[in-house]
N, C-alpha and C positions, 0 to 999 in steps of 0.2 A: 692475316699471317705473315704477311711482309712489314704493315709498322711493328708486331711484338718483336720481329727480328733485329730490325732495327735500334728498334728499344733496349731488347735483351744484350744482343750480342754489339753493334756497333755504340752504340753510345754510351755504354757501361766500359766497352775497349778505351773509349777517348776521353772517359774520367777518371778514368786508371791511371792513364798515363801523362793527363794533367795532374794528377796529384802527386806523380814519380818527380817531373821534368824538373822540380825547383833541388829537389836532392841530389839526381845525377848532376846537374848544373853546376853546384856548388864542392860535388867531389872532385869533377875534372878538373875546374878551375882551381883545385886548393894541388891536384895532382898538378898540373902547370906551375903553379909556383913554385912548386917544388924544385921540378924539374928546370927550370928557369933558376932558382935561386939560391936554392940549399941542399943540393942532393945527399953529399955526402954527409952531411952535418942529420939530415935526416934518417938518414943509413942508420947512424950509430944510435941517434935517439930510439930508432923502433928496435934492432937488437937490445939496448940497456930496457924499454920501458915494455917492451914483448911478452915478459913474466906476467902481467898485471893485467894483460889483454882479456881472458877471456871472464873477468869480473868485469871491467868495463863494457867491453861485448854485452855482455847480458843485461846489466843495467840500461844500457840503451836500447838494447834490443826490444824492451816491452813498454818502451813508449807506442801506443797504439799508431804506428806510421810503417806502412811496409815498404817504406823507403829505404829504413837505414838496412834492410836486408842486401837490396842493390847495392848501397854506397860500399857495405861490409866485402860485396862482390869484387867492385873495382878493387877494393884494393888491395886486398887478397893477390888476385891478376896482379897488380904491380908487386907484389912481394912485402906490404907496409905493415902486413898484420899475419900472423902466424894462423895454422889449420883450425887450430885449436880456440882462437878468438873468434874465426867467422865462423864454427858450428857453433858457437855460444849465442853467435846473433841468431841463426837460424834458428834456434831450438827453444828462444825465446821473445822471437818474432810474437806479435797478437794480432797483427790482421785484421780481419774484422771479428775478431771474439766478442772484443770490449763490448764496441756497438750493442749485436746483438742479446750480450747480456742484458745491457741495459735498456732496450727495446722490450724486450721479452722481461721488463723488471725482475730480476732473476734476486736473488738476496746479496746484497754488497758482501757477503761475508763468504760465498760461492766465488764470484769473481776474484776477491780475495788472495784465497787459496792456489784459484788456479792459478794464477800470477808469480804468486812466491813459488810455485812448485816450478813453473819453469823458467824463472830465472837460477833458484838454486840448481838445478839439475840442467842450466845451461853452464853454470860455473865449473860445476863439478865434470863433466864432461869435456867440457874447455879443457881446464888444467891436465886431466887423463890424457886426451889425446895429445897435448902441447910435451907433457913430461914421460907418456911412455910410449906413443905409437907416433912421436915426431917423424920418426926415419921413412914411415909407411907416404907424406906427406911430405917428402923433403924434395927439392931444386934448389938450383942456386940461388945464393942468399942475395946477390945483390937487390938495391932497387931497380927496377928494368921497366922503369916511365918511355923513357924514352924509345924501348921495344916499340910502346904500343903507337906512337906518333909515328914510327916508321910502317907499322903494320898497318896503320890506316891513312896513310898519305896525307896528314891532315895538314904536311909543312909548315909547324910550328913555329920554323923562324922567322920567316917571311910575314906572319896574321898576329903572334903575339898571344899572349896568355887566354885575353878573354874571349876574341876570334877562334880560336882554336880548343878553347873548353867547348864553346857551341857545337864546332864541328863534329868532335864527339860524343854529345850530350845526344844529337839530333840522329848521327849514326846508329846510338844505341835503341835510342827511342826509337826510329822504325824499324827494328828486332824488335823489340817487347811488344810493340801495337799491331804486329803481323802476327804475333805468335799467339798472343793475347785473344787478334780475333780469330783464332783457327780453334784455342781451347774455347771459346766461348759459341763458337757454332756448333762445337761438337756439341757438347752440353744441353747446348738448346733443341738441337735435331733428336740426341739420344734421350734428354728429359730428365729432368733431376731427382723424378720419381725412380729410375730406373737404377741412378747410382744412389738410392737410398736402399734401397730394396739389394742390393751387395754389400750392404752394411750387417752382419750378422749379430745379436746383441749378444750372443756366447763368451764367457770370458775367454783368454786367449786369444779365438779364431778373429773375434770380432776389432782385438786391437792391431791384431795382425794387417786385417784390410784396411779398417781408418788408419794404420798406417799409410798404405798404399794410395789411400786418396790424399790425405793429406801431401802427399807427393806435387798432386796436379799445381802447378806452378798460378796459382788462380785463386780468387778472392771467396767464387763459389764454393771452395772443399771445406774453409773454416767455417765457413753459413754453413754449409749442410751439418756437417759434424757438429758443432752446437746447437743446432736448432735439434740434433737427435735425441742429445743427450737430455737439455732440458726438456722433450718429450718423452721423456722417461727409457727410450728404446737403445740407449749405451748404458758401457759402465763406464765408472771414474777411471780404469784403467784405460781401453778403447778411447773416450777422452782423449785422456793425457797421451797418449800414443799419435792418435789424429794430428793435436795442435801442436804438438813439439816439432814434429817434421814437420810440418806449412812454414815454408820459410818466403811464402809469399812469389813474385819474382824474383827472387837471391838469383834461385838455382838458373834459371835462363837466361840471367845478366852474368851469371859462372861461366856458362857454356859461352855466350858469347864472347868473353872481355879476356878468356882463359882458353880459346881455343885450340889452342896449337898444346896444349896438353889434357888432349879428353881423358887418358887416364888418369891419371892425376882429380882428374870432375868426379869423373864417377866412382874415384875412392872415397870423395867425398859425399856425395851423393850416396854412397854406403854406408859409411860413417855418422850420415845424421839419421836413416830410416833405421839400424841400429840401434844408435842411441833412444830415439825416441818409441820404437816398440819394446826393448829391453825395459822400460821404465812400466808403461802400458802392462806388458804381460806379466811383471812382478806385484803391480796393484793389483790385479787380474786374482792373482793367484795369492794375495793376502788379504783380499778382499776388502780394498778399504775406500772407502767412501768419503764424500765431500761433504 
């Protein structure tokens, strides 16, 4: 029992963290360079280029690395990308879906269809949020990287960009590790079988429930949802609902990096769930299959 706990809870959490560290470090290093070198120019560039953010974000998100969702959360907290761009990354993030499809020898056409849907809906909802609902996610528009340094008490002026980036990375990594250990422990003691029984194969209802499962900021959620679909227990709508909502550890990083704007974070969370489950429900009502 103890060995299984170490393997499934502790080892998995450490492995997930190791995969994330390069993304976190590079993100914070870029943020530090922006703060020290060209904050004004960058802010202007973001305002001009932001209109294409959802397209770029969705394209980046489908790359099978959950680290991009974590990076996007940090960039959003620093006001370097829009809410629509963040949602597009979350919706398109693949997490553990691709390895499961490949390991189960699923048809390549099925995988490509799912990836295409995640990309297209990421772009669609990202633009909708930025064009029609921008006011719901509005706060001060200026790039606020310096605020991050003040909040974290990193004394960036003394340490330089590299050491400061390391400090920020280690602080957020510690938060992610604690949260991931807690989630892994909960799944270990509750059991994946119990989580699977929560997923109902009935249309519409199943999509709403898998959307909730997808919100679990852990790769176990996408693994369970993908395996259930390949086993014939889920509709295509329920699959899309769970996989679209699943943003990996991105939500954890968002609530940590943007902790002073909790209401805004919960709006992002609600928007993510609504967008993902809406697609799933529509798929179910239209009886879409892959």
